[in-house]
N, C-alpha and C positions, 0 to 999 in steps of 0.2 A: 505495499500499500503504501502510498506515496505522503507526503507531508507537508503542509506550507505555512506558513509564517504570516500573523495579519497584525499590524501594527496601530496602533493609534485606535483602540477600542477606547468610546467614548464610558467614561464614570456611570451612566447610568445601563448601558448598555452589559455593564459585566456584572453589575449588580444585579441583570434578571439572570441570564444566565447563569449565574452560583444563584440564585434562585431555581430557577429551574433544577438546575444537575439537584439542590440539594433537595425539592421535592420531589421527583424523581427517583432521589437514589442514586444519581448512578454521577458517574467522572464530568468534570468541566467538558473534560475533551470531549465523552459519548457524550452529551448535552448539547453540544459546538456541532459535532454529524448528526445528529438529531433534526437540529432546528435545522440546517441546511439539509436535509432532506426531507423535510415540510416545506418549506421554504419553495422550494425546488421539486414539486409533487414531486417524489422521490419515495416517498416512504410508503411503505408498504403496510396492507393490512394484516395485522397480525403481530405489524413487527415489533409492537411494545407492550411492555406487560400492563394487564388489566386493573387500576386498583381502584374498584366499586365491587359493592355487591352483587353484580347479576351472575356470578356462578352459585350463589346460594341461596341470593335470594330474588329472583329471578327477572323478569321484564318485563314491560306490558309492549304491548300492537301497539299502533301511530290513533286504530277505535278506541283500543284500552285510556289512553293517556285524554284522547278528544272529550269520551264520556265524561270523565272522570275532570277535566277541566269545566264543560258547560256543570256538571254537578255543584260546584264549588264556587261556579262563579258569584254567585251570592256577598261570597265571602271579602271581597273585596272593596264591596258597593260603602264606602262613607256615610254615618249617618253627621251630617250635617248639624245636627242640632245638639248632639253630644261633644261635638268640639267648638262649640261657642265659649 
């Protein structure tokens, strides 16, 4: 594999890369490679570890998610009288 050197990385970008690496539990190098793959559209599905509970809790279909959104829609309404 080839290597590249990147100079003059802005501090805010470096912070974001570090945070990404920490969040994903990977090295800075792995984080940069992942971010570059994603930015260029080369990230392969399944290339990343899943960090959710879908494996043990299941997932919803689009229809189930839409039904849930429809049912809880009323909870998003604000009672203007209460907030005066």
